[in-house]
N, C-alpha and C positions, 0 to 999 in steps of 0.2 A: 403137057410139057414134054419136050423131046428127051430122049435118053441121054444125049450129050448136048451141053450148052456152054457158052462162054460168058465170063464175067470180068469186070474191071478189077482194080485193086480194092481190097477191103478197107474199112475205116480202122482207126487206132484201137478199137475194141474187138477186132477180128470178125466184124460183121459186114456182109455185103448187103446193104440196105435196099429194101424193095422200093424202087423209085418208079412205080408204075410199069415195071418190066422193060423200061427204056434201056437199062444197063445190061440186062440179060439178052443174049442173042443165040439163035440156033446155029449160026455160023460165025467164024472168027471175023471180027471187025478191026481193021487196021487202026492203030492208035487209040483203041478203046479196050479191046479184050486183052486180059493179062493171064487169067486162069481158065483152064478147061475143066469143066465139071462133068462127071458121069454118074447117073443115078445107079445106086448099088442094086436095086431091084425095081422092076416096073411098079410105078405108083408109090415108090418108097419116099420117105422124107429124109434120107441121108444120101450123100453123094461124095464120091472120091474126087479130089481136085489135085491139079498139078499146074506148074507154070508152063505157059505155052512156049514153043520153040521159036516162034516168029520173031524177027528182028525188033519190031515195035514193042512187043510184050517184054522181050529181054531188056530193052532200054528202060522201060517203065519200072521193071523189077529192080534193076540196078539203082535207079533213082530212089526206089522204095527202101533200099538199105539206109540211105541218109535220112529219109523222111520218117522212118520208124515203123511203117506199117508192115514191112516184110516180116518182122519178128512176131506179129500177131497171127500170121498164117504159116510160117516156116521156121525151121531151125536147122542148124548145121553143127558139125563137130569143131568148127573153128571160125575165125574171122575171114571175111572176104579180102584176098590180097588186092593190092592196088592195080594189078594187071588183069583183074577179073573182066571177062567179056561175056560169059555165058553162065547162067545159073540153071543147073540141071536138077530135076526132081529125081531123088534116089528112092524115096518112099512116098506114095500118095498120102495126102491129108484127108480128113473126113470132115464134112460140114453137115449140119442138121438144119432142116427147113423149120423156121419159126412160124408161129400162128399169123404173124403180120406179113408173111411172104418173104422175109429176109432169110439169108443163110448165115449161120454162125459156125465158126470153127469149133469142132469138137476135138479133133486130133490134128496136131500140126504136121505139115508135110516136111520131110527131111530133104534138104538140098545140098549140093556141093557146088563149089565155085571153080570155074575153069577159065584158063587164059584164052 
């Protein structure tokens, strides 16, 4: 597994389900990738994660606020204003690799909402 990889949105339990590695990618995939993961140590089973800056990832993240999955991976000090266009990661979250190959949120990422 590469040191850095990209994942789509997690499910409502804060898990990026292992789907035969079809969802995980070593490079950003337009309209698929939402989070960038970086292994904390080579061969480690923990990774830091943040929301990608790319426009399609931002669009999916904003939709995630309504769909509820954003709160399973991220928190903020307040609600997203109606004019929010960008979700910026202030503090990386941490996910742990599960025995089934899925990644589960261990520590939420902190985000801020920008116009």
